[in-house]
Every structure is written in C-alpha cells, then in structure tokens.
N, C-alpha and C positions, 0 to 999 in steps of 0.2 A: 775757806769753805766753799765758795762759789766755784773755785777751780776744781775742787776735788769732785763736787756734784757734776759739773760740767764734763770731767773726764769720764764719769761713769756713764752719762747720758749720750756722749759722742766719743767712744773709745777710739774708733777708727781714725777720726780726725786728729786727736791728740798724739796717737800713735805715729801718724805720718809725720806731724811737726816735730816729734822726737828723732825720727830718722832723718829729717831734712837737716836738723841741728847737727846730728852726729856726722852726716856726710857732706856738710857744707863747704868743706875745703876742697872738694872736687866738683862743685857746681861750675857750669859754664852757661852763658846766656843762649849759647847755640852749640849743638852737637850734631855731627854729620848724619844725615838720613841714611841709614844703612839697613842690612837685614837685621830684623828685631833679635835681640839677645836677652836671654834669661841668666841672671847671675845668682846663684844661691850663695848665701853669706855666712861665714863663721868667723866673726871678728871679735872684738872685745866690747860689742854692744849686746848686754844681756848674757844670760846663761843658755847654753845650747844643749846640755846634757853630756852623756859619755860618748865614747867612740861610737857605739852601735846607733844611738839617737842620730848622730851627725850623718852616718853612712846611710841611715834610713831617710833622712831629708835629702840628701844628694842623689840618691837613686830615684826618689820620687820627683824631684825636680827635674832631673835629666828626662825622664819619660814624659812629664809634662811639657817640656820644652820640645822634644822631638814629635810629640802628637800635634802641636801647634806650629810647626815649622819655625821654631826659634833656634838661633845659635845657643850653645850651652857653654857657660863658663862657672868655675868655682873661685870664690874668694874666700880662702881659708888660711888666716895668718894668726890666729889666736886660739889657745894660748901656745900653739906650735904651728910651724908652717907644713901643710900636708905633704908637700911634695918631698920633704925629708925622708918620709917613710913609704908613700905611695907615689909612683911615677905615672906619667901619661902613657897610654897604650895605644889605642887606634884613634882616640879622640884628643885634640888639643884643648884641654878644659881650663888650663891655668889662666885666671884673669891678670892681664897686664895693667900697667897704670892707665893707659888711655881707655881700657874697658871700664873703669870706674868713674869715668867723667859723665855727668848727667846734667839734665836741663829740664826746668818746668815745663810742662805740656807734652814733653817727650819721654818722660820717666814715670814710673810708678814703684812705690815701695809696698811690698805686701808681706803678711805674717800669717803663717799657720804653724805656730810653735806651741806644743804642749796642749792645744786645743782643736781636737778633731772636727769640732762644729764650724771652724773657719775655713776648712778645705774647699768646700764648694764655692765660696766667694772668691777664693784665690784662683780656682780654675776658671771661672766665669771672667775674671778681670784679665787674665792671660788671654783668653779667647778674644778679647777686644783688640788685640795687635797693637799694644803700645810699642814704641820703638825700642823701650829699654825697661827691663824688670829687675828689681832687686828683690830677692825672695829670702826671707828667714824662716826656715822650717826644720823641724826634727822629727817629722812624722812620715811613717810609711802609708801612703794612700794610694797605692797600686790597686788595690781592690776597687777604688773609686774610678780611676782612670781606665782599668780593664774589668768592667762589671760582669763580662761574660767568661773570665778565665777562671779556670778550675784550679789552677796552680801558679800564683802569682810569684811563689818562691823561684820558679824556673825563669820568670822575667826578671826578678831581683839579680839572680845569679849571672844570666847573660849580660846585664846591663853593667854589673860590677867589673866583668872581665872585659867589656869594651872600654871602660873608662880607666882601669887601673892595672898595674903590675907593681910587685914589690920593688922599691928603689934598690940601688947597689948596696946601700948601707944595710937595709933590712935582710937582703939576701945573704950578705956576709954574716950577719948576726944570727939568722936562722941556720944556716949551715954550721956555724960554730957551736951553737946550742945544742944541735941534734947530736953531736958527738958524745955528750956526756949524759944523753937521755935515753939511750937505747931505743930510739924511735924507729918504728917499723910499721908495716901495712897492717899489723894486728893491734896497734896502739889505740886505745879508746880514751876519750875524754870525759873526766868527771868535773863538773862545774859547781861551785857553791857561791852564793852572793848574800852575805850577811849584812851588808852595808854597816850601820854604826852598832849593831847588835852586841857585837863582842868588844866595843870600846877601843879598836885599834885602827878604824878606817874612817877618814873624813868624808863625809858625803852630805847631800841636800837633805836627808832625813835625819831624825834626832831619837831614834828608837834605840834604847840601850838596856841590856840585862845587867844585873848586878850580883856581885859576890859569887857564891857558889853556883848560881845559875849558868855561869859560863860553861863550867865542866859537864854539868849534866846535860845541857843543850848540845854541846859538841859530840858528847857520847852517843845521843840519840841519832844524830846525822852521821856519825861514823859507822854505827851498827847498820843503818840503812845501806851505806856504801858497800859494806861487806856482803850484805844479802845480795846486792845487784851483782857484785863481783863474782860471787859463787853461783848465783842463779843463772847468770848468762855465760858462765865458764870462761871468764876473760883471762887473757894472758899477760896483758900489760896495760896499766892506766896512767895517763898524764892527769894530775890534779891542778885545777885552776880555782884560785879563791882570791877574795879581795881582803881576806883576814890573815895576817901573819900568825896571829895566836892560834887559829885553826890549822894552818899549815904546819906549824911546829908541834901541834897535838898530833897531827896524822903521822908525822915522822916518827915520833916515839911509839905510837900504838902500833904501826905497821911492822915494827921490829918484832913484836910478838907474833906476827902471823907470817911464817916463813914462806906459806904459798901464796902470799899477796905481794905482787910486783907493781909498786907505785912510785912514780917519779914526778919531780917538781921542776917547772921552768924557773931558773933563778931571777931574782930581782925582787923589788918591792913594789906591790900593787897600789894604784892611786886613781881616783876619779879625775877625768879631763878638765872639769870645770873647778877643781880644788887643788891643782898641783903646781900652780905657778908657771915657772919656765924651765922645769927640770926635764931636759931631753931624755935623760936615762930612764925616767918614769914613763915617758910616752912611748919610748922604745919597748919596754917591758909590755905595755898594752898591746902594741902591734904584734909583738911576738907571741903572746897569748892567742890573739885573735887567728893569727895564721897557723899557729900550731893546732888549734881546735879545729880549724877548717880541714886540717889534713888527717885528722884522727878517722878511724873506721866508722865509729859512731859516738854520739855525743849524749850524756846524760846530765841534766840540770836538776839538783836536788833542792826541794823546798819544803819547808815545815814551819809552823808558827808564823812569826812576823818576818821570816826571810823573804827576799825579793825575787820575783819572777823575772829575772834579768833577761833582756833581749840579746845581750852579748853572744852568748853560745848559739842561740836559735840563727841569728844572722851570719854567724861563722859557718854553721852547718849549711846555710843557704849558699855560701861561696862554692861550696864543693859538691852539694847535694847530699851529703852525709845524713844518715838517719838521725833524728833528734828526738830525745825522750825526756818529757818533763815528769819528774818522780815527786809527786806530792804525797805527803804522808803525816 
C-alpha cells in the first residue's frame, strides 16, 4: 500500500528506478566523456504504440537532439529490428553495443510516452547537457520544438528522409507488390482503422460491435467510400485497413460496381505491440506505410467509434501528399 502511494507521489523517481533495473546489465562505473548522445529507445520495456507512434517519437527525438547538439541514435530491437525494413541514409543512427553503456551521474532516463504534458520536462532535461540520454517517447512534439513553424509536416518529412531509406528487403517487396496492384501516379489511398470494432483485430482498445451491427456498420463506411470515389472522379484506389472482415466485404461489394477500381495490398494487418515476432506481419505494415506515402492523395474514413489513426497522416507527411480526414 505504501509503495503504491509513493509511486503516485513520486512517479519520476520510481520510473527512473524501473529504467535502471531494466538497463542494469549495461551499467558501468565509468563511461568515456564524449560528445553528448541522445538514444531514443524501442525495446521490450513497456508498450510503444504502432509504427506511426514509433516514427513520431523518432522524428521528435532526432530534432530534439540536433537542436541541443547531441549525437542521435536509435535503439529499436523489439518486437522487430528497425533496420530490417528501414536503412540508414545520411545519418548513422543505429545504436551499437557500446552506445548502450551508461553510468550514474553521466546518464539520464527520460519518458514522454503517451503523455504530452511530460514533453516540456524532457526538453528541459536535455538542455542541461547530460552526457547520455535514454529517451522513451512516441509523441510528435515538433510544434513545441518549432513554435514559430507554420508547417511542421515539412520538418517531419525532411527529417524522415535524412534518417531513412527503405531497406533492400523492403524495396524488393515493394517492387514485387506493385506488379499486381496496377499502381500508378493516379492511385489514391483509402484508409480505415476499425481497431477491435469488427472483432478481427487485436489492439490495445476493447471496443466491439456485435452480430448484425457488423454488416450495417461496414455498409455505412462503404457507401461513404463510393461517394468519395465518384465525387473526386477517382481512377484507382488502394484500400488499407486493419480489418480483414472489412477487406473481404469490400472485395465482394466492389464486384457490383464495374466503374470502381479498388486494389488491396496483400497480407494480414496487425498492431506492432500485439504481433509477437512475426516478420511477415511487420513487412505488411511497412509495405502499407510506403504504398500510402506514394499515393496521389490519402483519405482516412472515420465514423462512430472508429479510430482517427495517425498512420495514414504520417505516411502522407513522408511524401507531402494531400491528406483528408473524412468524418461522417
């Protein structure tokens, strides 16, 4: 009881103790005084969110590092290794074994994960120039780092392309998938995020529809898609969804509309925090992200308890493609 109360009164202290325990195997009594380094971490300590959340954290941490003259590293080994799908481009960001060594007095563990109110304290701590920072974040706080910017999406885009390029594996799979998708410069992305609503996707939410609600709900979303397709006079759509149930529904319904040209990237969707060690699943996530980023424009459909996913919004940031949130 005392411990629970203490954790509520001194959350930062107990959070730090927890990080120290998790990273204890890499503790050294002394580490070399060198240029300050900020390491953003995605390991098996806690939940980090999906791919978009992780990329938000990386881009924010990178800009925080360069603003304060820190070296920047990424430690991303759970539930997959990031460089399997994204390779270094102009910055050597991959944390090596020696980068993970730390010492009391010369290291600080910081958290800005799921809680925007913690961002300012993290920024202030980094400005104190500790020799090494381990940062856990999945937030986009570019608007805090660049308060006078009118378009942080451009900063996000430029940062992403400095850090990343698709790995050889991802390039190979993208090229292979394009052959069967009729992908062109006229292709538009449609995105739906049902989370658990349709009962076929494991997520951190627990919202579920029941029985006949499935069909009626899917029909509502499908009707809005047809309205957008015709209203914008689209020629080809790639559908991205976290629900296999909805994907199969669209396949059947689209047969009735000869003038509607809809393709679907093959694979089974899953959430990064819920997928174990299935590399094929993560490959699907990265294929979806890059395909979305290459579409002419992107529409995210949201109604009822559907989720306003950041996935397609940040895919649009990668290329600067127009992004539309369709709420109905």
